[in-house]
GUNU-667333 format. One record per residue (C-alpha): residue number from 1; x, y, z. Coordinates in pm, whole numbers, plus 32768, in hexadecimal, padded with zeros to 4 digits. Each point is the difference from the previous one (the first is absolute). Layout:
// GUNU-667333
ATOM   k east north   up
ATOM NUM    X     Y    Z
...
// end
This chain:
// GUNU-667333
ATOM   k east north   up
ATOM   1 E3AF  773B 6ECB
ATOM   2 80AF  7F0C 80ED
ATOM   3 8126  7FE6 7F10
ATOM   4 802A  817A 800D
ATOM   5 7FEA  7FF2 817C
ATOM   6 8107  7EED 8007
ATOM   7 80EC  80C8 7F25
ATOM   8 7FC3  8135 80D6
ATOM   9 804B  7F40 8142
ATOM  10 8133  7F59 7F68
ATOM  11 809B  8159 7FEA
ATOM  12 7FBB  802F 8172
ATOM  13 8090  7EBD 8083
ATOM  14 8166  8077 7FE9
ATOM  15 7FA2  814A 80A1
ATOM  16 7F5A  7F72 8139
ATOM  17 80D5  802F 8136
ATOM  18 8088  7EF1 80E1
ATOM  19 7F16  7F13 80B2
ATOM  20 7F3B  8095 8121
ATOM  21 7F2A  7F0D 80C8
ATOM  22 7F08  8113 805C
ATOM  23 7F89  801A 7E97
ATOM  24 7FEC  7E86 7FDA
ATOM  25 7F41  7FC5 8144
ATOM  26 7F15  812A 7FD8
ATOM  27 7FA6  7FAA 7E9A
ATOM  28 7FC4  7E92 8055
ATOM  29 7F18  8069 811C
ATOM  30 7F50  80F2 7F14
ATOM  31 7FCF  7EE4 7F07
ATOM  32 7F64  7F24 810F
ATOM  33 7F1C  8118 8079
ATOM  34 7F99  8051 7E9B
ATOM  35 7FB1  7E94 7FB0
ATOM  36 7F1E  7FE9 8134
ATOM  37 7F59  814D 7FB1
ATOM  38 7FBD  7FA6 7E94
ATOM  39 7F7E  7EA7 805C
ATOM  40 7F0C  809B 80F8
ATOM  41 7F8D  80FF 7EFE
ATOM  42 7FD4  7EF4 7EF4
ATOM  43 7F36  7F2D 80F1
ATOM  44 7F10  8121 803B
ATOM  45 807B  804C 815F
ATOM  46 800D  8156 80A0
ATOM  47 814A  8045 7F4D
ATOM  48 7F3E  8038 7EBD
ATOM  49 7F52  8133 8097
ATOM  50 80CC  813F 7FD4
ATOM  51 7FA3  8092 8153
ATOM  52 801F  7EC2 80D0
ATOM  53 80F9  8015 811C
ATOM  54 80C4  7EDB 7F6B
ATOM  55 8024  80BA 7EB8
ATOM  56 8064  814A 809F
ATOM  57 80FE  7F4B 80DB
ATOM  58 8092  7F42 7ED6
ATOM  59 803A  813B 7F32
ATOM  60 8086  80C7 8129
ATOM  61 80F7  7EED 805B
ATOM  62 8065  7FC2 7E96
ATOM  63 8041  816D 7FB1
ATOM  64 80BC  8024 8149
ATOM  65 80E5  7EDA 7FB1
ATOM  66 8041  807F 7EA0
ATOM  67 8044  8163 807B
ATOM  68 80F9  7F80 8103
ATOM  69 80AE  7F1E 7F04
ATOM  70 800E  8117 7EFB
ATOM  71 80A1  80E8 80FE
ATOM  72 80F9  7EF1 8061
ATOM  73 8051  7FCF 7E8E
ATOM  74 8028  8177 7FD0
ATOM  75 80F5  8011 8121
ATOM  76 80C8  7EE3 7F63
ATOM  77 7FE2  808D 7E9E
ATOM  78 8107  7F93 7F08
ATOM  79 80A7  80FD 7F20
ATOM  80 7F56  7F97 7EBA
ATOM  81 7E91  804D 7FC0
ATOM  82 7F2B  7EDC 7F91
ATOM  83 7FD7  7FED 7E85
ATOM  84 7E8A  7FBE 8020
ATOM  85 7FA6  8130 80D6
ATOM  86 7F46  809F 7ED9
ATOM  87 7F0D  7EDA 7FFB
ATOM  88 7FAE  8037 8170
ATOM  89 7FCD  8176 7FC6
ATOM  90 7F0D  7FAB 7EE8
ATOM  91 7F45  7F00 80D4
ATOM  92 7FE7  80F3 8124
ATOM  93 7F4B  80F4 7F19
ATOM  94 7EE8  7F05 7FBA
ATOM  95 7EA8  8043 8098
ATOM  96 8015  7EC0 80CF
ATOM  97 8134  8084 80B5
ATOM  98 7FF2  80B0 8150
ATOM  99 817B  8006 8019
ATOM 100 80C2  8142 7FF5
ATOM 101 8168  7FC2 7FA7
ATOM 102 8108  80BD 80C7
ATOM 103 809F  812F 7F57
ATOM 104 814E  7F49 7FE1
ATOM 105 7F69  7EC8 7F5F
ATOM 106 80CA  8035 7EC1
ATOM 107 8131  7FA2 80D1
ATOM 108 7F58  7ECF 809B
ATOM 109 80BB  7EB9 7FE9
ATOM 110 7F5E  7EB5 7FAA
ATOM 111 7FA3  7FA9 8167
ATOM 112 7F27  8134 8011
ATOM 113 7F79  7FC1 7EA2
ATOM 114 7F9A  7E9D 8058
ATOM 115 7F52  8071 8140
ATOM 116 7F40  8110 7F48
ATOM 117 7F99  7EFC 7EFF
ATOM 118 7F68  7F30 8119
ATOM 119 7F5B  8139 808D
ATOM 120 7F62  804F 7EAE
ATOM 121 7F69  7EA3 7FFC
ATOM 122 7F74  803D 815D
ATOM 123 7F71  8148 7F7A
ATOM 124 7F55  7F41 7EE8
ATOM 125 7F61  7F0A 80F2
ATOM 126 7F98  811F 80E2
ATOM 127 7F6C  80B9 7ED5
ATOM 128 7F27  7ED3 7FA4
ATOM 129 7F99  7FE3 816C
ATOM 130 7FA7  816F 8027
ATOM 131 7F5B  803C 7EB0
ATOM 132 7EE5  7F08 8034
ATOM 133 7FF6  7FED 817A
ATOM 134 804F  7E8F 7FF0
ATOM 135 80DE  7F17 7F39
ATOM 136 7F5F  7EFB 7F26
ATOM 137 80A0  7EA8 7FFD
ATOM 138 809B  8036 7EA6
ATOM 139 8086  8158 8064
ATOM 140 809D  7F70 813B
ATOM 141 8096  7EE0 7F3B
ATOM 142 808A  80D8 7EE4
ATOM 143 8088  8123 80CB
ATOM 144 8073  7F15 8113
ATOM 145 80C2  7F27 7F0A
ATOM 146 80A7  8133 7F6C
ATOM 147 805D  807D 815B
ATOM 148 8086  7EAD 806E
ATOM 149 80D4  7FE7 7EC3
ATOM 150 8097  8156 8046
ATOM 151 8049  7F9F 816A
ATOM 152 80A2  7EBA 7F8F
ATOM 153 80D0  80BE 7EFF
ATOM 154 8072  80E9 8115
ATOM 155 8059  7EDC 80E3
ATOM 156 80CE  7F5D 7EED
ATOM 157 80B0  8148 7FB4
ATOM 158 8059  803D 816A
ATOM 159 8086  7E9C 8023
ATOM 160 80FA  801C 7EE3
ATOM 161 8128  8032 80E9
ATOM 162 7F7A  7F2C 811E
ATOM 163 811C  7F3B 809C
ATOM 164 7FE7  7E86 7FFE
ATOM 165 7F79  7F76 8147
// end
């Protein structure tokens, strides 16, 4: 599975636009916030409860960041659609997904694709949270690891054209 993901993302790397520090900084902050949230849920803290204020705040902030970044990516859209858009369309149709793709998603470039991939991983974590009312330690660990890997993949993709410091 990861090999297929790597091949899929390799096609995107040349289609990601020039470096934009907003993506880099926002995704790094999201990764930090997610690590703290998952650690609290794994430890049995309030974050494991689906209706806890910490949980509601995490999902609201996370979806807000991803929505803002997706809109920024759309406004900077490159002329070539991402070759792996069909995979995102398929994943968005899964029962664990709460994401509705925009009507013009077929034209989305790889920045948008990568951000929706992260969003679908957030959806999966949220689904586990909501379906049982609370995350178990293994659910938090598994879904959290998957989400963190997708965030890290996004960070690496957005840093491709980062200028040397």
